[in-house]
C-alpha angles and dihedrals in degrees: 000000000000117000122171138166118224141144121254106243126199095359132298118320109167094151134200096314092064093043091054093048090047088060095049107025100088136075119269090248092058099039103039116121132014124328109247143125140221117270112285140181126229120273113274116278090243095049115135122244110244127224113218122208127180105228097179135359140176087070127145118218097329105199110188142004134196133181128217125217091258090057098258113144124207120194133173136206126224096237092050137286140095124226128197125207108199124215090258091056097258111149115207142163119254108218110228137154112254095157092126096046115139105208117172129139110322094353127083133090101351132151122035128186135173121230113252086242094046091131090061104033106023090224125154137167135225132191111209147150112263134192124216112181108301096347136071137200141159121264141179110229127189121216141180122220125209120252091253090050094234101117139026129201128200114249103175112022100206110007087177119013139172099058105149122244133193098247093188100055111358088236119164098003095155120189131168126150128204140158117239119222089259092058097257118142111237121203121192112203136188129235094239088232088284109134099212097053105076092060096037109101089194092065128072092211121103092020146105109237126204120205145164103258092213096056108012088233124134115268113247093241095053110130097244101042100125132119118260096358094127092235128117109252092220094063115111099166134001144188094074127144106201118341108210101165142031119190128183116212109228116245093017138074090239122129122188126198124213113210141185116237127201116246089332144008110051102185147212111201133191104225122231125180111269094002122154112216093197109241106150112156091159094071107165090006140270102058149073107229109187094182094074122097118271088236106042107217090205092065107093111236095009107161115233121228122257087222135012131180099225112208130002103026126227098213097238118210130182126003137210139167118232111229127183140073090247088073092065110190089004092064110119097015121140108227123200128185120232121214100182092028093050095214143082115257120209119209123192111205127188124228091276092052095254118144115256102171142339133206141154123259101246098216091056099039107123092324104107103028123234116013116212106172138018117186133165110226130220087257090061094250124125115243120201132185122202123215109206101121130210093091090294098114129115145194108226131196120206126192132172115256124224 
């Protein structure tokens, strides 16, 4: 697989090949229906122009990216494989054993996160489909990477196991990882397109989980840690459809989830311990009704979203807050990638989490195809992975000019 590092000269010019793959590279669930977006405003008059650099290309469905304090980037690809981009720009494969990877449809090698002490212990985490004989599931696995970033070894396999998967199609596998400000490992999961799972507190599907990253065990202050309550101790929030992003708001303890809706109502949710976000496609039981609202108003206490797409959805994926004075009027924005929408949407939220305005980032509006992940790096830059398939994908780096 070709991977190179190069600068983007004279503006983006991906051409017809990328545009064709952008229309056919996703799963049916993510690409069904017309390509559209919720109503937006223009970018603020004082918005900075952004320089775009291609950090690595020749990738195939890169799913997540994370940056260490020394500038090293690690990214993974859905069908297996981890790549390192060194501080000097060298792009190299990280040898790792993915012999048991379950990759089908929307499930494969998905979320990736670096340990807060990555500089000292070289530890990182993946969330991935795994096969064990005739069965499959989703697991969080911890790894250590060598100092030269050429090989990774499993440390805890699994760290967290038993997350259900749709073995027939891989649909709604989740699975995003993030560290909360208190050091807890958060895991956003999908409902596997099984209607009963989001509201079932005995299932880890359709949830956000909260665990000790050293042991994978539930933290003692998790909301459902109680003997004989029938709930999984790891559950932090529930009633989710397919969590595709987790974003921590700088300077606060707030964590927001980014979530795929059905034929309407993609959502961004402000997480609260024990909260039910109201996805209940099972209804009276036995089905998977995708015409119902993402937040069912008939569920007592269901928490409304801070943002929803309306209809049609944009298939949001990934989320990150921009933080830094160099971003000017973009400072503090929540950015979310759009797979179906093929852009990056900026949301301005007030201190309470209420939506103030939304607009598309001009430099990423329809130019690079499907956007899987947006992530601000430790160097302050914005890193973006595309998701077009056929070896046409890229890792981009965006920085404000001037």
